[in-house]
C-alpha positions in Angstrom: 14.1 4.5 -7.6 12.8 4.1 -11.2 11.1 0.8 -10.2 9.6 2.4 -7.1 8.2 5.2 -9.2 6.5 2.7 -11.6 5.0 0.7 -8.7 3.4 3.9 -7.4 2.1 4.8 -10.8 0.5 1.4 -11.2 -0.9 1.6 -7.6 -2.6 4.9 -8.4 -4.0 3.5 -11.7 -5.3 0.3 -9.9 -6.9 2.5 -7.2 -8.7 4.6 -9.8 -9.9 1.4 -11.6 -11.2 -0.1 -8.3 -12.9 3.2 -7.5 -14.6 3.3 -10.9 -15.7 -0.3 -10.9 -17.2 0.0 -7.4 -19.1 3.2 -8.3 -20.8 1.3 -11.2 -22.3 -1.3 -8.9 -23.0 1.2 -6.1 -26.7 1.6 -7.0 -27.3 -2.1 -6.8 -25.5 -2.7 -3.5 -24.5 0.2 -1.2 -21.8 -2.0 0.4 -19.7 -1.3 -2.7 -18.9 2.1 -1.1 -16.2 0.3 1.0 -14.0 -0.9 -1.9 -14.6 2.4 -3.7 -13.1 4.3 -0.7 -10.3 1.8 -0.5 -9.5 2.3 -4.2 -9.6 6.1 -3.7 -7.2 5.8 -0.8 -4.8 3.7 -2.8 -4.9 6.3 -5.6 -4.2 9.2 -3.1 -1.4 7.3 -1.4 0.4 6.5 -4.7 -0.1 10.0 -6.0 1.3 11.4 -2.7 4.4 9.1 -3.0 5.0 10.3 -6.6 4.5 14.0 -5.7 6.8 13.9 -2.7 9.3 11.6 -4.5 9.5 9.2 -1.6 11.6 6.1 -1.8 10.9 2.6 -0.6 10.6 2.1 3.1 13.8 1.2 4.9 14.2 -2.0 6.8 15.4 -1.5 10.4 17.3 -4.1 12.3 16.0 -5.0 15.7 18.2 -3.9 18.6 17.0 -6.8 20.7 19.5 -9.7 20.9 18.6 -12.9 19.2 17.7 -15.2 22.0 17.4 -18.3 19.7 21.1 -18.4 19.1 22.0 -18.4 22.8 21.7 -21.6 24.7 22.3 -22.3 28.3 25.1 -24.9 28.9 24.4 -27.3 31.7 
């Protein structure tokens, strides 16, 4: 859990840095608003995960049978 917390902190910091760098170049090219909003979204998502103390996503096994293992015998 400690590792997941650190990943979320760095995700938030990286999002803020992308947001700030994109705002610097926004006057020269308005298209830089897209990475700015992406960075802001990264920062909010990381902050939300830290605030709610959410863990890493769980991997779910498929309920479908593996058809590659079955072979028809002739």
